[in-house]
C-alpha positions in Angstrom: 0.1 -0.1 -0.2 0.7 3.4 -0.8 1.6 5.5 2.0 0.7 9.3 0.4 1.3 12.3 2.8 -2.1 14.0 1.9 -4.2 11.5 3.2 -2.7 12.5 6.4 -2.9 16.3 6.2 -6.8 16.5 5.0 -6.6 13.9 8.5 -5.4 16.2 10.1 -6.9 19.4 9.0 -10.0 17.5 9.9 -8.9 17.1 13.0 -6.6 20.8 13.5 -4.9 19.9 16.3 -3.4 23.8 16.9 -6.8 25.0 15.8 -5.3 27.1 13.5 -7.3 26.0 10.0 -10.0 27.8 12.0 -8.0 30.6 12.3 -8.0 30.8 8.9 -4.5 29.5 8.0 -4.2 28.1 4.4 -4.9 24.5 3.9 -1.7 22.8 4.0 -0.6 23.9 7.6 -0.2 20.4 8.1 1.7 19.4 5.4 5.7 18.9 6.9 3.9 17.0 10.3 2.1 14.8 8.0 5.3 13.9 5.8 7.0 12.9 9.3 3.9 10.8 9.4 3.9 9.2 5.5 7.6 8.3 6.1 7.8 6.8 8.8 4.6 4.7 8.2 6.6 4.1 5.1 9.6 2.7 6.6 6.6 0.3 8.6 7.2 2.3 11.5 3.6 3.0 13.7 2.0 5.9 14.7 2.2 6.5 18.5 1.3 8.6 20.6 5.0 9.9 21.4 5.7 9.8 18.1 2.6 12.0 17.9 4.7 13.9 20.9 8.5 14.4 19.0 6.5 15.8 16.0 4.2 17.7 16.7 7.5 19.1 19.9 9.5 19.2 16.7 7.8 22.1 14.8 5.0 23.7 16.9 7.3 23.7 20.3 7.5 23.1 24.1 3.5 25.3 24.0 1.9 23.1 20.9 -0.7 20.3 20.9 1.5 17.4 22.0 2.3 19.0 25.3 -0.8 21.6 26.3 -3.0 17.8 25.7 -3.5 14.4 27.6 -2.3 11.4 26.5 -5.4 10.2 26.0 -5.6 12.8 23.3 -2.5 11.9 21.3 -4.1 7.9 21.7 -7.0 8.9 20.1 -5.5 10.4 16.7 -2.3 7.8 17.1 -5.2 5.2 16.7 -7.0 7.9 13.6 -3.9 8.5 11.7 -1.7 4.8 12.4 -5.4 3.6 10.7 -3.4 3.9 7.4 -0.9 1.8 8.2 -2.9 -1.0 9.1 -5.1 -0.3 5.7 -8.3 -0.3 8.4 -11.2 2.0 8.0 -10.3 5.8 8.9 -12.7 6.4 12.0 -15.5 9.0 12.1 -13.6 11.0 14.7 -11.3 12.5 11.6 -14.6 14.5 10.9 -15.4 15.0 14.3 -13.1 15.0 17.5 -14.1 13.5 20.3 -11.6 15.7 22.4 -12.5 20.0 22.5 
């Protein structure tokens, strides 16, 4: 299965973890993070909450989503993103995130 960063970018845009799209940021706001995630999966590595925290801190610094949310928030996002690696359906939480 081909892992495309565009798929991850769309998922991240739906979730909008930093709230930047809601604030008027362009649609490609999360492309660097999506590229990091896609590259990891191309290498056969899963997306975990720890991986998301590392990626988010690298791109958004110490006050980003990964630091300000609970570990459960990251787990929910990681499960949805990792679903693409496993080839399973991406659940409705991507459209309406369950975590405020």
